[in-house]
N, C-alpha and C positions, 0 to 999 in steps of 0.2 A: 504494500500500500504506500502510495506517495505521501510524505509528510506534509503538514500544512505549510504554506508559503511563509518563510521565516520573517520576511520584511513587512508583512501586511497585518493591519490591526483587525480585531474583531469588533464589528459594529453592533450596537444595541439600540433598538428603536425604543424611545422613551416618550410616553404621552402624559405621564403624571408621576408624582413622587411616590405613589402608593406601593408600587411593586418594583421599583428600580433596584433595590438591594438584591432581590431574588434573581433578577435577570443578570445583574452585574456579577453575582457569584458564579453563575454558569459560564458567562462570557469570560470571566477571569480564569476559570479552569481551562477553557479552550485556548486563551491567549498565552498561557504558560507553555503550551506546546509549540508556540511560534515566536512572534515578536515581543510578547509580553505587554502589548498595548491594547487597551479597550477604548473605543470612542463612542460616547453616548450621543445619540443624534435625536434631536427634537425638530419636528417640522411645524413651522408656523404656516397654517393654511391661509392662503390669500385667494379665496374664492371670489367670484364676481359680486356676490351678495354679502361678502364679509365686511365688517367695519375696517379691516386692514386694507381693503381694496384701494382706498384713497391715499395710502401711505407708500413711500418707496421702500424697497427691500432693506436698505441700511437702517432706516428708522424702525422697522419691525424687529430686526435683529437686536437693536439697542433696547427695545421694550422688553425683550426676553432675557436681557443680560442678568438682571437681578435674580429672577427665578433660576437661571442656569447656575449661578454661584451658589444659591441655596441648595440646589440638587447635589452639587459636588461636595458641599459641606456636610450634607446629611448622609451621603453615600459612604459606606465604609469600604475603602479601597482594599481589594484582595492583596494578600502578601505577594510580593514579587511582580506586581502588575502596575503599569502606568495608566491612569485614566485621563482621557481628554474629553472635551465637550464641544459639540457643534450645534448651532441653531441654523436651520435652513428655511428658506421661504419657497413655497411651491403652491400650485393650484389644488393639490390634494396631498394627504399624507403618503399615499402610495407613490405618487410621482416624485415627491421629495426623497423618499428612501431609495427608490430605484436610481435616482440621480446620484445619491451618495454612494451607492454600490458601484455605479459606472465610473465615478471619479476616483474612488478609493481602491477598487479592486480588492476587497477585504478577504481575509481568510475565511470569514463566516459572518452571517448576520443572525442575530438572536432577537426574536420578537415574542411578546407576551400574548396570551389568549386567555380570556376569562372563562372559557369552557361552557358558555351558555349555548343551548341549542338554538339554531337559527332556521328560519323557514326558507322554502324555495331552493334556489341554487346556491345560496350563500352557505358556506361551510364554517369558516372561522370568523367571518366578518369581512366586509368588502376590502379593507386595506390588506389584511393578511392573505386573503384569497389571491389578490393580485400579485403579492410577493411570492406566494407559492408557485404561481404560474410563470412569473417573469424574472425574478431575481437571479442573475447568472452567477451565483455563488452558493456555497453550502448554506443551507437555511435551517435554523432550529426554532421550532414553535413550542414554547413552554407554557403550560397552563399555570397562570399566576393565581396566587391566593391559596395554593395547596403546597406549601414549602416543607420539605423534610426537615425535621428537628434532629440533625445529625444523619450521617450516611454510613451505614455498615455494609450494605449490599445494593447492587444495581442489577436490575433485570433488563436484558437486551433481547427483545423478541425479533426473530429474523425469519424470512421466508424467501431468501435469495433476492436477486435484483440489484439495480445500480446504487441503491441507497445504503447498503450494508456497511461499507467502509466509513461513510459519513456518520452513521449511527454509532458504529463501534468507536469512532474517535471521541465523541462526547461521552459515551459510557466510560471509556478508559480515563478521559480527562477528569471526570467527576470522581472516579474511584481513587485515583492516585493520591491526591492530597488528603483524602479522608482515610487512607489505608483500608479501603473497602474492597470487597470482592465483586466480581461480575459473573452473573449466570447468563449464559446464552441459551435461550429457549427457542426450539423449533417444534412446530406441531405437525405430526404426521397424520394427514387425513386420507392416506391410502395411495399417494402418488409415488412414495418411495424415495423422495428427495430430501426428507427432513434431516437425516443424519449428515448429509453433505452440506446442507445449509448451516447447521449448527457448527460444524467443523470450520467452515469458511468464516463464520462470525467469530469463533474463538481465535482463529489466526489473525483476523483483522484487529481484534482487541489487543492481542499480544504485540502486534506490529505498531500500534498507535503511540505507545509511551515507553519511556525508559526511565527507571527500571520497570519491568513488566508487573502488572497487577495480577493477583490470583484470579484465574478464570476456570470455570467449569461449564460443561455443556449438559443440556437436558433435552431429551426428545420425548414428547408426549403424544401418544396415539389417541387422538380424539376426533370426533366428527365435527365439532364446533370449535373453530380457532378462537373466537371471542371468549368462550367459556374457559378454555385452557389458559389463555393469557391473563384474563381477569382474576382467575383463581390463584395463579402463580404470583401475581402482582402483590397480593396481600402479605407475602413473606419478604418483601423488599421495600427499600426506602424510596428509590427512584426507578421509574420505568421508562425505558427508551424504546420507541417504536419507529419502524421504517415506514416511509411513505410507500404507497402501493407502487408496484413496478410497472404496471400497464395502465393505459387509459389516456384519452385526450382531454377529458373534462376534469375540472378541478375536484369534483366529487371523487373521481376515481384516483386522482393524484393524491389527495388527502387520505383516501382509503376508508372504506366503511368499517373495517376492523378497528383501526386506531380510534375512530370516533366513538364506536360502541364501547371499547375498552375504557376510554376516558369517562364515560357515563357510569361505569361500574367500579371505579376505584377512587380512593381518596389520596392516593400517593401522588408525589410529584411526577408529572408526565412530560416527556420531551419527544416531539415528533421531528425526525431528521429527514431532510430532503437534499439530495446531492445537487450541486450546481451544474454538474455535467448533464443532468437530465433536461436542463432548460435549453440546450443547444439543438434540440430536435425539432420536430414539426410544430409542437405547441408554441415554442418560442418564436418560430417564424410567423405563426399565425398571430401571435400577440403583436409582433412588429407591424404586420399589415393592418391590424385593427387600430394601431396608434397613428397611422398615417392619415 
């Protein structure tokens, strides 16, 4: 597995002070694998009907200066990590964050999700959905408000596909500073590939960090993947899930299993999506839609 790009920061999307510490902790764990830099990014939305629409961008950034300093003062910087702060102006939060990704070429982007069910075609909320579809970097969607009180074990659920190495990286990054173990779970529904998926996940975790963290594999023969993962989650502090490996719609990218598992566990949950998956047909479709 290729290591994270050492010179690039980990971006964290911040829209309030409420959950910045939780996201900063995960981003800090990831940053230690690379440059050791986390950049907190807030987007000041300058929509046409916004009060900000009559102001120039420099004035808007100045208006956000004091809250930015407050955020840095309140956020506890992870050990061995440098935290920077950016305020951007854009027509939407998604456009601002995608612009930050394009400009920074980050090792990863970490965003929060409150875990509420949403109707229609919206999975995580319109902003996060657009990032899942279009952000050309590794993306981690963490459910906020359900933070582990210490981490002794991390569950990594895998089923093959392009997102396993990205998921393994965050599982290992979280486990290492906490001296925690990682259990790689694969569910055998009868296709015969589960053992190979579990071994690939174990190898990816082992390759992600130095020194290696304790890793074991578990293969469960079950008819229902959601049941197996949700039941296993109860024995762990953090659950890392891979985005679905197939599908052109964001519902399929996010994955029905991850969404159902989230509804059935109180643990900290992180969904991992590889940046390499965005270079395919869906990314090209997104580029066409933006024109």
